[in-house]
N, C-alpha and C positions, 0 to 999 in steps of 0.2 A: 649476713641473710644466706640461708640454706640452696643449693644450685636447684634443690626441687622448688622451693618458695620462689625464685626467679622465674625459673620454666615455667610454671604455673601463670604468676601475674601478667606474665609475655603472653603467652597463649590464650587464655582467657580474661574475663572478666568477674573479676572476684569482688569487686564491690558492689554487686549485683543480685551477691546471695548472700544469706544470713544464718540459715544453717547449716555446715561444709562437715560432711565425714573424710577421712582419711582414710583409705585401705591398705594396709600393709606398710604403717608408718614408722617400722625399724627401732630408730632411736628415739623419735616421737621429736626431734628438734625442728622439723619443717612446722609442724601444726604448732610447736611452739610458740615459733617466732611468728607464723600468722596470728595466731590469737593475740599474743602481745601487741604486734600491729594494727589488730581490726577490732578495738575493743569493746564495737557493738555488735560484734558476732558472735554465734555461738559456734565450737569447732569440736568434733569429736574425734577421735583416732584407735582405730585397732590394730592388732599386731597379734598372730599366735603364740607369740613366744615375747617373753621381756627378756632383752639382754641384760649385761653389765650398765653397758652404755646407756639404754633407756631407763632401768633404774636408778642412774645420775639426773639423769634429766628429771625426774619426777618430783626431786627435792624441789623445785622453785615452778613449779604448774602453775600458770594464769588458772583465774575461776573460770574463764570461760571456755577451759578447755576441758574434755572430761576424756579418759584415758579408761580404754577397756580391753582386756587379752582376750579374746574372739576369733573365730576362724571366719576368713572370707567368702565362704562358700552358705554361710548360716547366719543370718543379718534379723533374725526372728524378737534380737531384743529392741529391734526398731520397729515403731508401727509404719501402716503403707501410710506414704505420701511425706516422709514428717524430711524429707532434706532438700534442699533446693541445688544444691550443690555436691559430685562425689568426686575425689580423685584418688590416684596411686602413680606411682611411678616405678618403673621395673618390680611390676607386681604379676602381673597376666602371663607371663611366660613361667609363674610357678604353679599355675592353677590348672591341671589337669581337666578340671567339670567345668569348664569355661561356661557354657551354657546354663549351669545351675547359678552359676557367682552372678554372670550377666542379669537373669530373670528374677534374683535377689535384690541388686541394685534396682530395677525397674520398678521394684516392688517398692521400695522406702523413699523415692522418689518422688517430688508433687509433679503432676502435669507443667510441663513445659523446664523441668530440671534438668540438669546436664550430667552427664558422668564422663571427664577428663582423664584420659591416661595417657602416659609414655609407656610404652612396651618394648624393650629390648633387652639382650638381643635374643631375636628369635633360633629355635634351635638347628632353623635352614638356613643360618648363617654360618659365616664363618666361624665365629665363636663360640655358639651353642650354648653359653652360660655352664659350662661344664669346670671342672678343674684348673684354675688359675688362668682363664680363658685371658683375661684382660692384661696379663703382663708379655713383654716383649719375649723373654724366656720360656714361655710355656714351653713345655717338651709335646704336645698334641700340636700336630700340623694343622694350618687351617685349614677347615672342614674336616679334617680327619675325623672326627665322630662319628661323621657321615657316611663314608663308605668302609670305614675299619672296624670287622668283627671282632670280639673280646681276643681271641687267637693274634690275629694279627694286631692288634692292639699291644699285646704284651712280647710280641716280638720287636716291634720297634722300639719298644722301652728298652729292650735288653740290649739292642744293638746302639743305643744313644747313651750304654751306660746309666742308666736309672734306677736307684736304689728300690729294692724292694716295697719299704714302705710306702715312697712314691707313688710306685706302680700301682698298690693295693686301692690307694687314692684315686686316682686317675680310675681305675676301672668302675669303684664304687662311683664315682660323680658322674661319669658318663653313661654306665648302663644299669645300674641299680637305685642310682637318687631319687627315692620317693615324692619331693617337693619340686619337679621340673614336670612342665608339663607335654615336653617333647613334641607339641604342636609346629604346624608348619607356618608359614607366612599363609597360605591359600586358605589351610585349612581353618585357621583361626577367623581369616574373614567372612568365610562361607559361616562359621558358628558366628557372629557379627549380625552377619547380614539376616540371621533364620530368627532372629529376636524383634521384638516390637519397636525397638528403637530408631528413630530417624537417624541416618548418620550425617551431621552438620558441617565436620570438618574430617580432614583424613587427609594425612601428609605423610608420605613413606621416608625413611632415612635409608640414605644407599649404605650398601655395604663397601667399604674403600678398600677390603683385601678381595673381593672378588677378581678374579681371571678364568679364561676359557680352559685355563690346564685341571681346573680344579673340576668344572664341569664335567669333563670327559673322565674324570677319574672315579667319580659319583656314577655316573651313566654308566660304568661298568659294573656297580657294585652298589647299587640305590636302595640300602638298608632300609631308609623309610618312606618308600616310594613316594619321593617328592618331586614336586614342577621344579625344574630345572632351573626357572625366571625365578623362582623364590631365594637360590642364592645370592643375587644382587641384594637384598632389600636385609638391612641391617634391622629396622625397627618399626613404629608406626607411633606418630601423635594422632590424638583422636579425641571430636568431642561427638558424643551422642546426647541426642535430646527425647526425651520420654513427650 
């Protein structure tokens, strides 16, 4: 079982849904696992790229799983009210046009259908989904992407003797990467609350790296005009109902 499949089954009632869509399926192993274990249901999975790992997954795809290369901001290939449930794991932090995405999700869900998602890490968290953010030896300090501008980030890399190639990747990931939303927790919540969805469940995931000293640094140079309370939240687990 994949981690995503285990989380989904623990967080919501998969058994009550029969047409299920995964957004940002990555290597498609989660949808494949679910399709193999729920033969009475029809699964669909989309991602905007097919990785080498994903292509390997396709070699033995269950009949009740349909895989599509598609953008999560445009679900026009699906008719209104088609799905009972849609889910995504660590995807929404990549979608800057979040309202457009949520409106499309709302359209293709049936009345009473659910959008279940886990979003992490927020840009306003200590990790920010930047270069090697998940590694302990990441050269970017916790929250550094939020208070260091390009010049200061480059200077910090030089002080740490980070090679030029790695520094270039860091600068690209933090300041130029176009598949990150860079939306804070507060801004994300406001966008979700502005939709027609009912929020059935909302659980925040605390940021274990939070420390008041980081808050003071960001207060001095708040590049993204953040609500400083957002620094305490790493992610959210949510169920939205149409």
